[in-house]
C-alpha positions in Angstrom: 32.4 -62.8 50.6 30.5 -62.0 54.8 29.6 -65.9 53.9 33.6 -66.6 53.8 34.9 -64.5 57.1 31.8 -66.4 58.9 33.3 -69.5 58.3 36.9 -68.3 58.5 35.5 -67.5 62.1 34.3 -70.6 63.1 36.9 -72.8 61.3 39.6 -70.2 63.8 37.0 -71.4 67.1 36.6 -74.5 66.6 40.6 -75.8 66.1 42.0 -73.0 67.9 41.3 -72.8 72.0 40.1 -69.1 73.1 42.4 -67.7 74.8 43.1 -64.1 76.2 44.6 -62.7 73.4 40.9 -62.6 72.5 39.7 -60.1 75.8 37.9 -62.6 76.3 35.1 -62.2 79.3 36.1 -64.8 81.8 34.7 -67.2 84.5 36.2 -69.5 87.4 36.6 -72.7 87.4 38.2 -75.6 88.8 41.0 -77.4 87.1 40.5 -81.4 86.8 43.8 -83.0 87.3 45.0 -80.6 89.7 41.8 -79.2 91.3 43.4 -75.5 91.3 40.8 -73.0 90.7 41.6 -71.1 87.6 40.3 -68.2 85.1 38.9 -69.5 82.4 37.6 -67.8 79.1 33.9 -67.8 78.9 33.1 -68.5 74.3 31.6 -66.2 72.0 28.3 -65.7 71.2 27.5 -69.0 68.8 30.0 -71.0 70.5 29.6 -73.8 73.4 33.0 -75.4 76.1 33.4 -78.1 74.7 36.3 -78.3 77.1 37.2 -76.2 79.8 40.9 -74.7 80.5 43.2 -76.6 82.9 45.7 -74.9 84.4 48.2 -75.6 81.5 45.6 -75.2 78.7 42.5 -72.5 77.3 39.3 -73.0 77.0 38.6 -75.1 74.3 35.4 -73.5 72.5 33.1 -75.4 69.8 30.5 -73.8 67.1 27.0 -74.9 67.5 25.1 -76.9 65.8 22.3 -76.4 63.4 18.7 -75.8 64.5 21.6 -74.9 67.9 22.5 -71.3 69.3 24.1 -69.1 71.8 23.7 -66.0 72.0 25.9 -64.2 75.1 29.2 -64.8 76.2 28.8 -68.3 77.9 30.9 -71.5 79.9 27.5 -73.6 78.9 28.5 -77.3 77.2 25.8 -77.8 74.9 23.8 -75.0 73.2 20.6 -74.1 73.4 17.5 -75.2 70.7 15.7 -73.2 69.0 12.1 -72.4 69.4 10.1 -74.8 67.4 9.0 -74.1 63.8 6.2 -70.7 63.7 2.3 -71.7 63.7 0.0 -70.8 60.9 -1.0 -67.9 62.7 2.3 -66.4 63.3 5.7 -65.6 60.6 8.7 -65.8 61.4 10.7 -62.2 63.3 14.2 -63.8 62.9 15.4 -67.4 61.9 17.5 -69.6 64.2 20.9 -69.2 63.9 24.0 -69.9 65.4 23.8 -66.9 67.8 20.0 -65.8 68.2 16.7 -68.1 68.9 13.8 -68.3 66.3 11.5 -65.0 66.7 7.5 -65.3 66.1 5.1 -63.5 67.0 1.5 -64.0 65.7 -0.6 -62.7 61.8 -2.5 -60.1 60.9 -5.8 -59.7 62.3 -4.2 -62.1 65.4 -3.1 -60.9 68.7 -1.2 -62.6 71.1 -2.8 -64.2 75.1 -0.5 -66.3 76.9 1.7 -67.5 74.6 -1.6 -68.1 72.1 -2.5 -66.5 69.3 -5.8 -65.2 68.7 -7.8 -64.2 66.1 -9.4 -60.8 66.2 -12.5 -59.8 67.9 -14.9 -58.9 64.6 -17.6 -56.5 65.3 -20.9 -57.4 63.8 -23.3 -55.0 61.4 -24.1 -52.8 63.8 -20.8 -52.3 65.8 -17.6 -50.6 64.2 -14.2 -50.5 65.4 -14.1 -48.1 68.6 -9.8 -49.8 69.6 -7.8 -51.2 67.4 -6.5 -54.2 67.4 -2.6 -54.8 67.4 -0.5 -57.7 67.5 -0.7 -57.8 71.7 -3.8 -56.5 72.0 -7.5 -58.0 70.8 -9.9 -55.7 69.2 -12.9 -53.2 71.3 -16.4 -52.9 69.4 -18.9 -50.5 70.0 -22.2 -50.2 68.5 -23.0 -46.8 66.1 -23.8 -43.5 67.7 -26.6 -42.4 66.6 -26.0 -40.6 62.8 -23.3 -42.9 62.4 -24.0 -47.3 60.5 -21.9 -49.9 59.6 -23.2 -52.6 57.9 -20.3 -54.9 57.3 -18.6 -57.6 59.8 -14.9 -56.2 59.9 -12.4 -56.9 62.8 -10.6 -53.3 61.5 -13.8 -50.3 59.3 -14.7 -48.4 62.1 -19.2 -46.5 62.6 -19.7 -44.2 59.1 -21.6 -40.6 59.2 -24.7 -40.8 57.9 -25.2 -39.9 54.4 -26.7 -36.6 54.3 -29.0 -36.3 50.7 -29.5 -33.4 48.0 -32.6 -30.6 48.7 -34.6 -32.6 45.6 -33.7 -36.5 46.7 -36.0 -38.1 49.5 -34.6 -38.8 52.5 -34.8 -42.6 53.5 -33.7 -43.0 57.0 -30.4 -45.1 57.8 -30.1 -46.8 61.1 -26.9 -48.0 62.9 -26.6 -50.7 59.9 -28.5 -49.5 57.0 -26.5 -45.5 55.2 -29.7 -42.2 54.9 -30.8 -43.8 51.3 -31.2 -40.8 49.2 -34.0 -41.5 46.1 -34.0 -39.6 43.4 -37.6 -42.2 42.7 -40.2 -39.5 42.8 -42.7 -41.5 43.2 -46.9 -40.1 42.5 -45.5 -39.3 39.2 -47.1 -41.1 35.9 -44.1 -40.3 33.2 -42.4 -42.9 31.6 -39.4 -41.5 32.8 -40.0 -40.7 35.7 -41.6 -44.8 36.4 -37.8 -46.0 35.1 -35.7 -43.9 37.5 -38.0 -45.2 40.4 -37.8 -48.7 39.2 -33.7 -48.5 39.4 -34.2 -46.8 43.1 -36.0 -49.8 44.0 -33.1 -51.8 42.6 -30.7 -50.3 44.2 -32.4 -50.1 47.7 -32.9 -53.1 47.5 -29.6 -54.2 47.3 -28.7 -52.1 50.1 -31.8 -53.7 52.4 -31.2 -56.9 52.3 -29.5 -57.5 55.1 -27.6 -61.4 55.2 -26.3 -64.0 52.5 -29.8 -66.1 53.4 -32.2 -63.9 52.2 -30.2 -63.2 49.1 -29.9 -66.2 48.1 -33.6 -66.9 48.8 -34.7 -63.5 46.8 -32.2 -65.6 44.0 -34.2 -68.5 43.3 -37.5 -66.6 43.3 -36.1 -64.3 40.8 -35.2 -67.2 38.7 -37.9 -69.2 39.0 -40.0 -66.0 37.2 -37.6 -65.5 34.6 -36.6 -69.2 34.4 -34.8 -68.3 30.6 -31.7 -67.4 30.6 -31.5 -67.0 33.8 -29.7 -69.9 35.2 -26.1 -67.2 35.0 -27.4 -64.2 35.9 -26.7 -62.6 39.6 -29.0 -61.1 42.1 -28.2 -57.4 40.3 -28.2 -58.9 36.5 -31.8 -60.0 37.2 -32.7 -56.9 39.7 -32.2 -55.0 36.0 -34.0 -57.6 33.7 -37.3 -57.7 35.5 -37.6 -54.5 37.8 -34.9 -51.7 36.6 -36.1 -52.5 33.5 -39.8 -52.6 33.1 -42.2 -49.7 32.6 -44.9 -49.8 34.7 -44.6 -53.3 35.9 -41.7 -53.4 37.6 -43.3 -52.3 41.3 -45.4 -55.2 41.6 -43.1 -58.0 40.0 -40.1 -56.7 43.0 -42.9 -56.9 45.1 -45.0 -60.3 44.5 -40.9 -61.4 44.6 -40.6 -59.8 47.9 -44.0 -61.6 49.3 -42.4 -65.3 47.8 -39.1 -64.3 49.0 -40.4 -64.0 52.4 -39.2 -60.5 52.8 -42.0 -59.3 54.6 -40.2 -55.8 55.9 -38.2 -54.7 52.4 -42.3 -55.0 50.7 -43.0 -52.8 53.6 -40.1 -50.3 52.9 -40.3 -50.4 49.3 -44.1 -49.4 48.8 -43.9 -46.8 51.3 -41.2 -44.8 49.6 -41.9 -46.2 46.2 -45.5 -45.9 45.7 -48.2 -43.3 45.9 -48.8 -42.3 49.1 -47.0 -46.0 50.3 -50.2 -47.6 48.7 -50.5 -49.3 45.6 
């Protein structure tokens, strides 16, 4: 029904001159034949002046063509052309139609500057979002303060508070990148169950403290060489569970050897400090 009304509206204005019966705003003009000053009716939004009025003939208005528009009452002789289609980093807010120009805005994760959409800043590990970005303003990052951390690269994540461990857990301090690690390992115990718990905690700790995909892939390659049979489809956590978590008491030695061969001395030192009796093998 709405489209029928629109069709009738456009057909009426394209076939019938614009006259005072529509209470249209006016503009001054000069009769092309007589040179007399006349007052013409303007054309409504979505239309333009096909013929200016004269002393005896009212303004003739015509509808805008495809991808053209007029937003206000006007007396221009051509409709305006809609802006180009939105770019890959924009989304369309209003489509081009006879009465409105196309309106684009930056997609989520981008912000506008000088009519360009730029990707929002990504805060690196150790930093968090201090001021959230909008479609008009970039993200602002800040270093995580003492007691807070962020281990992700993100344009939305803020620094998180370090965990508080239970009284019966070992507290392995965090930093601006890593959370505090709460360990249930009893490093001085020789009981089989305690050793198994320590092995499982070591696996969890190593997975938490790997700094990058490069380090992860290096350790994964080493462990796959250690466990040649059936390891091709296993990911790092699966291999660590098989080679370390479920092996008592050899899990510690397997892990430390693997960290050496993967050239991860920092992790080797941390595992030695927190998961061996008095920090030594």
